[in-house]
TORVO-680941 format. One record per residue (C-alpha): residue in three letters; x, y, z; residue number from 1. Coordinates in steps of 0.2 Angstrom, whole numbers. Example, Ala and Ser with C-alpha at 12.3 -4.5 7.8 and 13.67 -1.06 7.14 Angstrom:
2
R  miti     c1     c2     c3  lumza
R   ALA     62    -22     39      1
R   SER     68     -5     36      2
//
This chain:
71
R  miti     c1     c2     c3  lumza
R   MET   -148   -138    -80      1
R   ARG   -159   -124    -74      2
R   ASP   -155   -127    -55      3
R   GLY   -136   -128    -60      4
R   LEU   -138   -111    -69      5
R   ARG   -146   -103    -54      6
R   ALA   -133   -110    -42      7
R   ILE   -119   -103    -54      8
R   TRP   -128    -86    -55      9
R   ARG   -131    -85    -36     10
R   ASP   -114    -92    -30     11
R   GLY   -102    -92    -45     12
R   PHE   -102    -74    -50     13
R   ARG   -103    -67    -32     14
R   SER    -85    -59    -34     15
R   PHE    -91    -50    -50     16
R   ARG   -106    -43    -42     17
R   GLY   -102    -39    -24     18
R   GLY    -84    -38    -18     19
R   ARG    -77    -24    -29     20
R   ARG    -69     -9    -20     21
R   CYS    -70      4    -34     22
R   ALA    -63     18    -23     23
R   GLU    -47      8    -21     24
R   ILE    -45      4    -39     25
R   ARG    -31     15    -47     26
R   PRO    -33     26    -57     27
R   CYS    -52     25    -55     28
R   SER    -51     31    -37     29
R   THR    -46     49    -43     30
R   CYS    -57     49    -59     31
R   PRO    -72     61    -59     32
R   MET    -83     48    -68     33
R   ILE    -81     34    -54     34
R   ASP    -99     37    -47     35
R   LEU   -105     34    -65     36
R   CYS    -95     19    -71     37
R   ASN    -90     11    -54     38
R   ALA    -73      6    -62     39
R   GLY    -82     -2    -77     40
R   CYS    -84    -20    -81     41
R   PRO    -77    -32    -68     42
R   ALA    -77    -47    -80     43
R   ARG    -67    -37    -92     44
R   ALA    -55    -32    -78     45
R   PHE    -53    -50    -73     46
R   THR    -50    -56    -90     47
R   ALA    -37    -42    -94     48
R   PHE    -28    -41    -77     49
R   GLY    -33    -56    -67     50
R   SER    -43    -47    -54     51
R   VAL    -60    -39    -52     52
R   ASN    -52    -26    -42     53
R   SER    -43    -19    -57     54
R   PRO    -49     -6    -69     55
R   ASP    -60    -10    -85     56
R   PRO    -47    -11    -99     57
R   TYR    -60     -3   -111     58
R   CYS    -60     13   -101     59
R   PRO    -53     28   -112     60
R   PRO    -40     34    -98     61
R   ILE    -35     16    -96     62
R   ILE    -32     13   -114     63
R   LYS    -22     29   -115     64
R   GLU    -11     23   -100     65
R   LEU     -8      6   -108     66
R   ILE     -3     13   -124     67
R   ASN      9     25   -115     68
R   LYS     17     10   -105     69
R   SER     20      1   -121     70
R   ARG     30     14   -129     71
//
């Protein structure tokens, strides 16, 4: 089991750790906090929007945008 977990960590989560293009994620690309948060959590972004190249849905500006879209 230990070798399996190593392989998953090394290979299975690569997209969550490496291939994110934060400067291309909207509205993160224009946010003054981008250097601090790097577009938030890629796992939450993937769960909510189906792509690691999406914004973190727990980000306050994203929450506000989602609420405005639902009205």
